[in-house]
Structure formats: structure tokens, C-alpha cells
N, CA, C and O atoms as a Tripos MOL2 file, in Angstrom:
@<TRIPOS>MOLECULE
protein
  244   243    61     0     0
PROTEIN
NO_CHARGES

@<TRIPOS>ATOM
      1 N          69.4230   -3.2080   15.6690 N.3       1 MET1
      2 CA         68.7860   -3.0230   14.3750 C.3       1 MET1
      3 C          67.4130   -3.6840   14.3440 C.2       1 MET1
      4 O          66.4400   -3.0710   13.9030 O.2       1 MET1
      5 N          67.3270   -4.9310   14.8090 N.am      2 GLY2
      6 CA         66.0510   -5.6400   14.8040 C.3       2 GLY2
      7 C          65.0130   -4.9640   15.6690 C.2       2 GLY2
      8 O          63.8380   -4.8920   15.3070 O.2       2 GLY2
      9 N          65.4520   -4.4640   16.8280 N.am      3 ASN3
     10 CA         64.5340   -3.7760   17.7330 C.3       3 ASN3
     11 C          64.0160   -2.4840   17.0980 C.2       3 ASN3
     12 O          62.8370   -2.1540   17.2300 O.2       3 ASN3
     13 N          64.8880   -1.7640   16.4170 N.am      4 THR4
     14 CA         64.4870   -0.5250   15.7460 C.3       4 THR4
     15 C          63.4790   -0.8130   14.6440 C.2       4 THR4
     16 O          62.5120   -0.0710   14.4700 O.2       4 THR4
     17 N          63.7040   -1.8830   13.9060 N.am      5 LEU5
     18 CA         62.7780   -2.2580   12.8370 C.3       5 LEU5
     19 C          61.4090   -2.6220   13.4000 C.2       5 LEU5
     20 O          60.3830   -2.2410   12.8370 O.2       5 LEU5
     21 N          61.3900   -3.3520   14.4990 N.am      6 LEU6
     22 CA         60.1130   -3.6990   15.1350 C.3       6 LEU6
     23 C          59.4020   -2.4600   15.6710 C.2       6 LEU6
     24 O          58.1780   -2.3590   15.5820 O.2       6 LEU6
     25 N          60.1630   -1.5200   16.2270 N.am      7 MET7
     26 CA         59.5570   -0.2760   16.7160 C.3       7 MET7
     27 C          58.9790    0.5340   15.5610 C.2       7 MET7
     28 O          57.9010    1.1140   15.6890 O.2       7 MET7
     29 N          59.6860    0.5760   14.4390 N.am      8 ALA8
     30 CA         59.1860    1.2950   13.2650 C.3       8 ALA8
     31 C          57.9080    0.6490   12.7450 C.2       8 ALA8
     32 O          56.9700    1.3470   12.3610 O.2       8 ALA8
     33 N          57.8660   -0.6790   12.7290 N.am      9 PHE9
     34 CA         56.6750   -1.4020   12.2920 C.3       9 PHE9
     35 C          55.5020   -1.1270   13.2310 C.2       9 PHE9
     36 O          54.3760   -0.9200   12.7800 O.2       9 PHE9
     37 N          55.7690   -1.1260   14.5380 N.am     10 ALA10
     38 CA         54.7220   -0.8410   15.5170 C.3      10 ALA10
     39 C          54.1860    0.5760   15.3380 C.2      10 ALA10
     40 O          52.9770    0.7930   15.4030 O.2      10 ALA10
     41 N          55.0700    1.5330   15.1160 N.am     11 LEU11
     42 CA         54.6470    2.9150   14.9010 C.3      11 LEU11
     43 C          53.8140    3.0340   13.6310 C.2      11 LEU11
     44 O          52.8340    3.7790   13.6010 O.2      11 LEU11
     45 N          54.1940    2.3040   12.5780 N.am     12 MET12
     46 CA         53.4150    2.3060   11.3420 C.3      12 MET12
     47 C          51.9950    1.7950   11.5980 C.2      12 MET12
     48 O          51.0260    2.3610   11.0910 O.2      12 MET12
     49 N          51.8760    0.7220   12.3890 N.am     13 LEU13
     50 CA         50.5520    0.1770   12.6970 C.3      13 LEU13
     51 C          49.7050    1.1790   13.4810 C.2      13 LEU13
     52 O          48.5070    1.3130   13.2310 O.2      13 LEU13
     53 N          50.3250    1.8790   14.4240 N.am     14 VAL14
     54 CA         49.5970    2.8930   15.1950 C.3      14 VAL14
     55 C          49.1050    4.0010   14.2680 C.2      14 VAL14
     56 O          47.9400    4.3940   14.3290 O.2      14 VAL14
     57 N          49.9880    4.5010   13.4130 N.am     15 ILE15
     58 CA         49.6190    5.5890   12.5000 C.3      15 ILE15
     59 C          48.5440    5.1340   11.5150 C.2      15 ILE15
     60 O          47.6030    5.8780   11.2390 O.2      15 ILE15
     61 N          48.6760    3.9210   10.9870 N.am     16 GLU16
     62 CA         47.6820    3.3920   10.0500 C.3      16 GLU16
     63 C          46.3180    3.2020   10.7130 C.2      16 GLU16
     64 O          45.2920    3.2730   10.0360 O.2      16 GLU16
     65 N          46.2930    2.9650   12.0030 N.am     17 GLY17
     66 CA         45.0380    2.7170   12.6990 C.3      17 GLY17
     67 C          44.3130    3.9600   13.1730 C.2      17 GLY17
     68 O          43.1590    3.8780   13.5940 O.2      17 GLY17
     69 N          44.9690    5.1110   13.1130 N.am     18 ILE18
     70 CA         44.3560    6.3400   13.6360 C.3      18 ILE18
     71 C          43.0990    6.7130   12.8540 C.2      18 ILE18
     72 O          42.0500    6.9350   13.4580 O.2      18 ILE18
     73 N          43.1810    6.7860   11.5320 N.am     19 LEU19
     74 CA         42.0320    7.2350   10.7340 C.3      19 LEU19
     75 C          40.8270    6.3110   10.8530 C.2      19 LEU19
     76 O          39.7210    6.8080   11.0650 O.2      19 LEU19
     77 N          40.9780    4.9820   10.7280 N.am     20 PRO20
     78 CA         39.7880    4.1350   10.8870 C.3      20 PRO20
     79 C          39.1880    4.2140   12.2890 C.2      20 PRO20
     80 O          37.9850    4.0130   12.4600 O.2      20 PRO20
     81 N          40.0110    4.5020   13.2870 N.am     21 PHE21
     82 CA         39.4950    4.6160   14.6490 C.3      21 PHE21
     83 C          38.7580    5.9340   14.8560 C.2      21 PHE21
     84 O          37.6860    5.9600   15.4590 O.2      21 PHE21
     85 N          39.3310    7.0260   14.3570 N.am     22 VAL22
     86 CA         38.7680    8.3580   14.5920 C.3      22 VAL22
     87 C          37.6090    8.6650   13.6480 C.2      22 VAL22
     88 O          36.6020    9.2340   14.0690 O.2      22 VAL22
     89 N          37.7440    8.2920   12.3780 N.am     23 ALA23
     90 CA         36.7250    8.6370   11.3790 C.3      23 ALA23
     91 C          36.4820    7.4490   10.4540 C.2      23 ALA23
     92 O          36.9440    7.4540    9.3130 O.2      23 ALA23
     93 N          35.7640    6.4320   10.9290 N.am     24 PRO24
     94 CA         35.5760    5.2340   10.1040 C.3      24 PRO24
     95 C          34.8270    5.4980    8.7950 C.2      24 PRO24
     96 O          35.1210    4.8610    7.7830 O.2      24 PRO24
     97 N          33.8770    6.4150    8.7980 N.am     25 ALA25
     98 CA         33.1260    6.6960    7.5650 C.3      25 ALA25
     99 C          34.0350    7.3170    6.5050 C.2      25 ALA25
    100 O          33.9740    6.9370    5.3360 O.2      25 ALA25
    101 N          34.8700    8.2620    6.9040 N.am     26 ALA26
    102 CA         35.8000    8.8870    5.9610 C.3      26 ALA26
    103 C          36.8210    7.8730    5.4590 C.2      26 ALA26
    104 O          37.1960    7.8900    4.2870 O.2      26 ALA26
    105 N          37.2680    6.9880    6.3510 N.am     27 TRP27
    106 CA         38.2170    5.9460    5.9500 C.3      27 TRP27
    107 C          37.5820    5.0190    4.9220 C.2      27 TRP27
    108 O          38.2190    4.6670    3.9290 O.2      27 TRP27
    109 N          36.3340    4.6220    5.1500 N.am     28 ARG28
    110 CA         35.6280    3.7270    4.2270 C.3      28 ARG28
    111 C          35.4550    4.3930    2.8640 C.2      28 ARG28
    112 O          35.6710    3.7610    1.8300 O.2      28 ARG28
    113 N          35.0650    5.6730    2.8620 N.am     29 GLU29
    114 CA         34.8720    6.3990    1.6050 C.3      29 GLU29
    115 C          36.1880    6.4950    0.8300 C.2      29 GLU29
    116 O          36.2150    6.3070   -0.3860 O.2      29 GLU29
    117 N          37.2660    6.7860    1.5350 N.am     30 THR30
    118 CA         38.5760    6.8620    0.8960 C.3      30 THR30
    119 C          38.9780    5.5110    0.3250 C.2      30 THR30
    120 O          39.5050    5.4360   -0.7860 O.2      30 THR30
    121 N          38.7340    4.4490    1.0750 N.am     31 PHE31
    122 CA         39.0770    3.1050    0.6200 C.3      31 PHE31
    123 C          38.2660    2.7280   -0.6170 C.2      31 PHE31
    124 O          38.7970    2.0990   -1.5330 O.2      31 PHE31
    125 N          36.9830    3.1040   -0.6550 N.am     32 LEU32
    126 CA         36.1520    2.8090   -1.8250 C.3      32 LEU32
    127 C          36.6430    3.5620   -3.0580 C.2      32 LEU32
    128 O          36.6490    3.0160   -4.1610 O.2      32 LEU32
    129 N          37.0560    4.8220   -2.8700 N.am     33 ARG33
    130 CA         37.6040    5.5830   -3.9960 C.3      33 ARG33
    131 C          38.9090    4.9660   -4.4850 C.2      33 ARG33
    132 O          39.1660    4.9130   -5.6880 O.2      33 ARG33
    133 N          39.7230    4.5070   -3.5560 N.am     34 LEU34
    134 CA         40.9830    3.8620   -3.9200 C.3      34 LEU34
    135 C          40.7290    2.5830   -4.7110 C.2      34 LEU34
    136 O          41.4520    2.2830   -5.6610 O.2      34 LEU34
    137 N          39.7050    1.8330   -4.3200 N.am     35 ALA35
    138 CA         39.3810    0.5770   -5.0020 C.3      35 ALA35
    139 C          38.9150    0.8190   -6.4390 C.2      35 ALA35
    140 O          39.0040   -0.0830   -7.2720 O.2      35 ALA35
    141 N          38.4240    2.0070   -6.7380 N.am     36 GLN36
    142 CA         37.9380    2.3200   -8.0810 C.3      36 GLN36
    143 C          39.0290    2.8760   -8.9910 C.2      36 GLN36
    144 O          38.7980    3.0600  -10.1860 O.2      36 GLN36
    145 N          40.2170    3.1470   -8.4410 N.am     37 MET37
    146 CA         41.3050    3.7040   -9.2440 C.3      37 MET37
    147 C          41.9060    2.6400  -10.1520 C.2      37 MET37
    148 O          41.8330    1.4430   -9.8750 O.2      37 MET37
    149 N          42.4970    3.1050  -11.2320 N.am     38 ALA38
    150 CA         43.1970    2.2080  -12.1510 C.3      38 ALA38
    151 C          44.4960    1.7230  -11.5020 C.2      38 ALA38
    152 O          45.0290    2.3620  -10.5950 O.2      38 ALA38
    153 N          44.9900    0.5870  -11.9830 N.am     39 ASP39
    154 CA         46.2220    0.0230  -11.4290 C.3      39 ASP39
    155 C          47.3890    1.0070  -11.5100 C.2      39 ASP39
    156 O          48.1830    1.1120  -10.5750 O.2      39 ASP39
    157 N          47.4880    1.7120  -12.6060 N.am     40 GLY40
    158 CA         48.5790    2.6760  -12.7800 C.3      40 GLY40
    159 C          48.5520    3.7780  -11.7370 C.2      40 GLY40
    160 O          49.5980    4.1920  -11.2370 O.2      40 GLY40
    161 N          47.3630    4.2520  -11.4090 N.am     41 GLN41
    162 CA         47.2370    5.2930  -10.3920 C.3      41 GLN41
    163 C          47.6640    4.7720   -9.0230 C.2      41 GLN41
    164 O          48.3510    5.4660   -8.2730 O.2      41 GLN41
    165 N          47.2590    3.5600   -8.7060 N.am     42 ILE42
    166 CA         47.6230    2.9710   -7.4180 C.3      42 ILE42
    167 C          49.1280    2.7410   -7.3550 C.2      42 ILE42
    168 O          49.7510    2.9770   -6.3200 O.2      42 ILE42
    169 N          49.7130    2.2830   -8.4560 N.am     43 ARG43
    170 CA         51.1670    2.0870   -8.4910 C.3      43 ARG43
    171 C          51.8970    3.4110   -8.3000 C.2      43 ARG43
    172 O          52.9120    3.4650   -7.6060 O.2      43 ARG43
    173 N          51.3860    4.4840   -8.9120 N.am     44 PHE44
    174 CA         52.0140    5.7950   -8.7650 C.3      44 PHE44
    175 C          51.9540    6.2600   -7.3130 C.2      44 PHE44
    176 O          52.9280    6.8070   -6.7970 O.2      44 PHE44
    177 N          50.8260    6.0480   -6.6550 N.am     45 ILE45
    178 CA         50.7020    6.4100   -5.2400 C.3      45 ILE45
    179 C          51.7040    5.6110   -4.4060 C.2      45 ILE45
    180 O          52.3680    6.1630   -3.5290 O.2      45 ILE45
    181 N          51.8080    4.3130   -4.6840 N.am     46 GLY46
    182 CA         52.7590    3.4760   -3.9550 C.3      46 GLY46
    183 C          54.1970    3.9090   -4.1890 C.2      46 GLY46
    184 O          54.9830    3.9870   -3.2440 O.2      46 GLY46
    185 N          54.5480    4.1910   -5.4370 N.am     47 LEU47
    186 CA         55.8990    4.6400   -5.7610 C.3      47 LEU47
    187 C          56.2070    5.9670   -5.0790 C.2      47 LEU47
    188 O          57.2860    6.1440   -4.5150 O.2      47 LEU47
    189 N          55.2590    6.8970   -5.1300 N.am     48 SER48
    190 CA         55.4600    8.1940   -4.4880 C.3      48 SER48
    191 C          55.6750    8.0350   -2.9910 C.2      48 SER48
    192 O          56.5520    8.6740   -2.4110 O.2      48 SER48
    193 N          54.8830    7.1930   -2.3780 N.am     49 SER49
    194 CA         55.0130    6.9460   -0.9460 C.3      49 SER49
    195 C          56.3810    6.3600   -0.6100 C.2      49 SER49
    196 O          57.0210    6.7830    0.3530 O.2      49 SER49
    197 N          56.8270    5.3920   -1.3980 N.am     50 MET50
    198 CA         58.1400    4.7870   -1.1500 C.3      50 MET50
    199 C          59.2640    5.8060   -1.3260 C.2      50 MET50
    200 O          60.1930    5.8430   -0.5190 O.2      50 MET50
    201 N          59.1900    6.6300   -2.3690 N.am     51 LEU51
    202 CA         60.2330    7.6270   -2.6030 C.3      51 LEU51
    203 C          60.2860    8.6610   -1.4880 C.2      51 LEU51
    204 O          61.3690    9.0460   -1.0480 O.2      51 LEU51
    205 N          59.1300    9.1090   -1.0320 N.am     52 ILE52
    206 CA         59.0940   10.0580    0.0830 C.3      52 ILE52
    207 C          59.7020    9.4220    1.3280 C.2      52 ILE52
    208 O          60.4610   10.0710    2.0490 O.2      52 ILE52
    209 N          59.3770    8.1660    1.5830 N.am     53 GLY53
    210 CA         59.9390    7.4660    2.7330 C.3      53 GLY53
    211 C          61.4460    7.3360    2.6500 C.2      53 GLY53
    212 O          62.1400    7.5430    3.6450 O.2      53 GLY53
    213 N          61.9670    6.9930    1.4710 N.am     54 VAL54
    214 CA         63.4170    6.8560    1.2970 C.3      54 VAL54
    215 C          64.1080    8.2030    1.4910 C.2      54 VAL54
    216 O          65.1520    8.2770    2.1390 O.2      54 VAL54
    217 N          63.5320    9.2650    0.9340 N.am     55 VAL55
    218 CA         64.1170   10.5980    1.0980 C.3      55 VAL55
    219 C          64.1160   10.9960    2.5740 C.2      55 VAL55
    220 O          65.1110   11.5250    3.0700 O.2      55 VAL55
    221 N          63.0170   10.7500    3.2770 N.am     56 LEU56
    222 CA         62.9660   11.0750    4.7070 C.3      56 LEU56
    223 C          63.9890   10.2710    5.4980 C.2      56 LEU56
    224 O          64.6500   10.8140    6.3830 O.2      56 LEU56
    225 N          64.1250    8.9910    5.1920 N.am     57 LEU57
    226 CA         65.1370    8.1800    5.8710 C.3      57 LEU57
    227 C          66.5350    8.7240    5.6170 C.2      57 LEU57
    228 O          67.3620    8.7800    6.5270 O.2      57 LEU57
    229 N          66.7980    9.1230    4.3780 N.am     58 PHE58
    230 CA         68.1060    9.6760    4.0390 C.3      58 PHE58
    231 C          68.3630   10.9830    4.7910 C.2      58 PHE58
    232 O          69.4570   11.1990    5.3130 O.2      58 PHE58
    233 N          67.3560   11.8500    4.8430 N.am     59 LEU59
    234 CA         67.5270   13.1420    5.5110 C.3      59 LEU59
    235 C          67.6540   13.0110    7.0270 C.2      59 LEU59
    236 O          68.3660   13.7910    7.6600 O.2      59 LEU59
    237 N          66.9780   12.0430    7.6040 N.am     60 LEU60
    238 CA         66.9810   11.8950    9.0610 C.3      60 LEU60
    239 C          68.1360   11.0490    9.5840 C.2      60 LEU60
    240 O          68.3800   11.0170   10.7900 O.2      60 LEU60
    241 N          68.8410   10.3720    8.7020 N.am     61 SER61
    242 CA         69.9400    9.5230    9.1860 C.3      61 SER61
    243 C          71.2810   10.2230    9.0870 C.2      61 SER61
    244 O          72.3060    9.6470    9.4530 O.2      61 SER61
@<TRIPOS>BOND
     1     1     2 1
     2     2     3 1
     3     3     4 2
     4     3     5 am
     5     5     6 1
     6     6     7 1
     7     7     8 2
     8     7     9 am
     9     9    10 1
    10    10    11 1
    11    11    12 2
    12    11    13 am
    13    13    14 1
    14    14    15 1
    15    15    16 2
    16    15    17 am
    17    17    18 1
    18    18    19 1
    19    19    20 2
    20    19    21 am
    21    21    22 1
    22    22    23 1
    23    23    24 2
    24    23    25 am
    25    25    26 1
    26    26    27 1
    27    27    28 2
    28    27    29 am
    29    29    30 1
    30    30    31 1
    31    31    32 2
    32    31    33 am
    33    33    34 1
    34    34    35 1
    35    35    36 2
    36    35    37 am
    37    37    38 1
    38    38    39 1
    39    39    40 2
    40    39    41 am
    41    41    42 1
    42    42    43 1
    43    43    44 2
    44    43    45 am
    45    45    46 1
    46    46    47 1
    47    47    48 2
    48    47    49 am
    49    49    50 1
    50    50    51 1
    51    51    52 2
    52    51    53 am
    53    53    54 1
    54    54    55 1
    55    55    56 2
    56    55    57 am
    57    57    58 1
    58    58    59 1
    59    59    60 2
    60    59    61 am
    61    61    62 1
    62    62    63 1
    63    63    64 2
    64    63    65 am
    65    65    66 1
    66    66    67 1
    67    67    68 2
    68    67    69 am
    69    69    70 1
    70    70    71 1
    71    71    72 2
    72    71    73 am
    73    73    74 1
    74    74    75 1
    75    75    76 2
    76    75    77 am
    77    77    78 1
    78    78    79 1
    79    79    80 2
    80    79    81 am
    81    81    82 1
    82    82    83 1
    83    83    84 2
    84    83    85 am
    85    85    86 1
    86    86    87 1
    87    87    88 2
    88    87    89 am
    89    89    90 1
    90    90    91 1
    91    91    92 2
    92    91    93 am
    93    93    94 1
    94    94    95 1
    95    95    96 2
    96    95    97 am
    97    97    98 1
    98    98    99 1
    99    99   100 2
   100    99   101 am
   101   101   102 1
   102   102   103 1
   103   103   104 2
   104   103   105 am
   105   105   106 1
   106   106   107 1
   107   107   108 2
   108   107   109 am
   109   109   110 1
   110   110   111 1
   111   111   112 2
   112   111   113 am
   113   113   114 1
   114   114   115 1
   115   115   116 2
   116   115   117 am
   117   117   118 1
   118   118   119 1
   119   119   120 2
   120   119   121 am
   121   121   122 1
   122   122   123 1
   123   123   124 2
   124   123   125 am
   125   125   126 1
   126   126   127 1
   127   127   128 2
   128   127   129 am
   129   129   130 1
   130   130   131 1
   131   131   132 2
   132   131   133 am
   133   133   134 1
   134   134   135 1
   135   135   136 2
   136   135   137 am
   137   137   138 1
   138   138   139 1
   139   139   140 2
   140   139   141 am
   141   141   142 1
   142   142   143 1
   143   143   144 2
   144   143   145 am
   145   145   146 1
   146   146   147 1
   147   147   148 2
   148   147   149 am
   149   149   150 1
   150   150   151 1
   151   151   152 2
   152   151   153 am
   153   153   154 1
   154   154   155 1
   155   155   156 2
   156   155   157 am
   157   157   158 1
   158   158   159 1
   159   159   160 2
   160   159   161 am
   161   161   162 1
   162   162   163 1
   163   163   164 2
   164   163   165 am
   165   165   166 1
   166   166   167 1
   167   167   168 2
   168   167   169 am
   169   169   170 1
   170   170   171 1
   171   171   172 2
   172   171   173 am
   173   173   174 1
   174   174   175 1
   175   175   176 2
   176   175   177 am
   177   177   178 1
   178   178   179 1
   179   179   180 2
   180   179   181 am
   181   181   182 1
   182   182   183 1
   183   183   184 2
   184   183   185 am
   185   185   186 1
   186   186   187 1
   187   187   188 2
   188   187   189 am
   189   189   190 1
   190   190   191 1
   191   191   192 2
   192   191   193 am
   193   193   194 1
   194   194   195 1
   195   195   196 2
   196   195   197 am
   197   197   198 1
   198   198   199 1
   199   199   200 2
   200   199   201 am
   201   201   202 1
   202   202   203 1
   203   203   204 2
   204   203   205 am
   205   205   206 1
   206   206   207 1
   207   207   208 2
   208   207   209 am
   209   209   210 1
   210   210   211 1
   211   211   212 2
   212   211   213 am
   213   213   214 1
   214   214   215 1
   215   215   216 2
   216   215   217 am
   217   217   218 1
   218   218   219 1
   219   219   220 2
   220   219   221 am
   221   221   222 1
   222   222   223 1
   223   223   224 2
   224   223   225 am
   225   225   226 1
   226   226   227 1
   227   227   228 2
   228   227   229 am
   229   229   230 1
   230   230   231 1
   231   231   232 2
   232   231   233 am
   233   233   234 1
   234   234   235 1
   235   235   236 2
   236   235   237 am
   237   237   238 1
   238   238   239 1
   239   239   240 2
   240   239   241 am
   241   241   242 1
   242   242   243 1
   243   243   244 2
@<TRIPOS>SUBSTRUCTURE
     1 MET1         2 RESIDUE 1 A MET
     2 GLY2         6 RESIDUE 1 A GLY
     3 ASN3        10 RESIDUE 1 A ASN
     4 THR4        14 RESIDUE 1 A THR
     5 LEU5        18 RESIDUE 1 A LEU
     6 LEU6        22 RESIDUE 1 A LEU
     7 MET7        26 RESIDUE 1 A MET
     8 ALA8        30 RESIDUE 1 A ALA
     9 PHE9        34 RESIDUE 1 A PHE
    10 ALA10       38 RESIDUE 1 A ALA
    11 LEU11       42 RESIDUE 1 A LEU
    12 MET12       46 RESIDUE 1 A MET
    13 LEU13       50 RESIDUE 1 A LEU
    14 VAL14       54 RESIDUE 1 A VAL
    15 ILE15       58 RESIDUE 1 A ILE
    16 GLU16       62 RESIDUE 1 A GLU
    17 GLY17       66 RESIDUE 1 A GLY
    18 ILE18       70 RESIDUE 1 A ILE
    19 LEU19       74 RESIDUE 1 A LEU
    20 PRO20       78 RESIDUE 1 A PRO
    21 PHE21       82 RESIDUE 1 A PHE
    22 VAL22       86 RESIDUE 1 A VAL
    23 ALA23       90 RESIDUE 1 A ALA
    24 PRO24       94 RESIDUE 1 A PRO
    25 ALA25       98 RESIDUE 1 A ALA
    26 ALA26      102 RESIDUE 1 A ALA
    27 TRP27      106 RESIDUE 1 A TRP
    28 ARG28      110 RESIDUE 1 A ARG
    29 GLU29      114 RESIDUE 1 A GLU
    30 THR30      118 RESIDUE 1 A THR
    31 PHE31      122 RESIDUE 1 A PHE
    32 LEU32      126 RESIDUE 1 A LEU
    33 ARG33      130 RESIDUE 1 A ARG
    34 LEU34      134 RESIDUE 1 A LEU
    35 ALA35      138 RESIDUE 1 A ALA
    36 GLN36      142 RESIDUE 1 A GLN
    37 MET37      146 RESIDUE 1 A MET
    38 ALA38      150 RESIDUE 1 A ALA
    39 ASP39      154 RESIDUE 1 A ASP
    40 GLY40      158 RESIDUE 1 A GLY
    41 GLN41      162 RESIDUE 1 A GLN
    42 ILE42      166 RESIDUE 1 A ILE
    43 ARG43      170 RESIDUE 1 A ARG
    44 PHE44      174 RESIDUE 1 A PHE
    45 ILE45      178 RESIDUE 1 A ILE
    46 GLY46      182 RESIDUE 1 A GLY
    47 LEU47      186 RESIDUE 1 A LEU
    48 SER48      190 RESIDUE 1 A SER
    49 SER49      194 RESIDUE 1 A SER
    50 MET50      198 RESIDUE 1 A MET
    51 LEU51      202 RESIDUE 1 A LEU
    52 ILE52      206 RESIDUE 1 A ILE
    53 GLY53      210 RESIDUE 1 A GLY
    54 VAL54      214 RESIDUE 1 A VAL
    55 VAL55      218 RESIDUE 1 A VAL
    56 LEU56      222 RESIDUE 1 A LEU
    57 LEU57      226 RESIDUE 1 A LEU
    58 PHE58      230 RESIDUE 1 A PHE
    59 LEU59      234 RESIDUE 1 A LEU
    60 LEU60      238 RESIDUE 1 A LEU
    61 SER61      242 RESIDUE 1 A SER
């Protein structure tokens, strides 16, 4: 279980690093737009992301 969790974390880091490595200008622009959003919008994005992740985990297990 611990090894699987570490592998999942490592894969997340790889995926998170792709956009800043490939297109740093687009990543910066996206980050600036995100910084200008209201707290509620950011919370909704976070909630949506978590729900999609939970559904995918449920479907794949």
C-alpha cells in the first residue's frame, strides 16, 4: 500500500511538471488567471477535481 501511494505521488509530480516544462509561458498565464479568481471559484475547481479523482478511483478499483 505504501509503495503504491508513493508511486501515485511520483506520477502526480511528473504530470504536474509537464506543462511548465513544455510551455512555461502558457503555464504562467494560466497561473496568473487562477490567482485572479475568487475564492469560491477556486474552491469549486478543487472540489470538482477531487470528485473526479474519487469517481475514477472507484471505477478503476
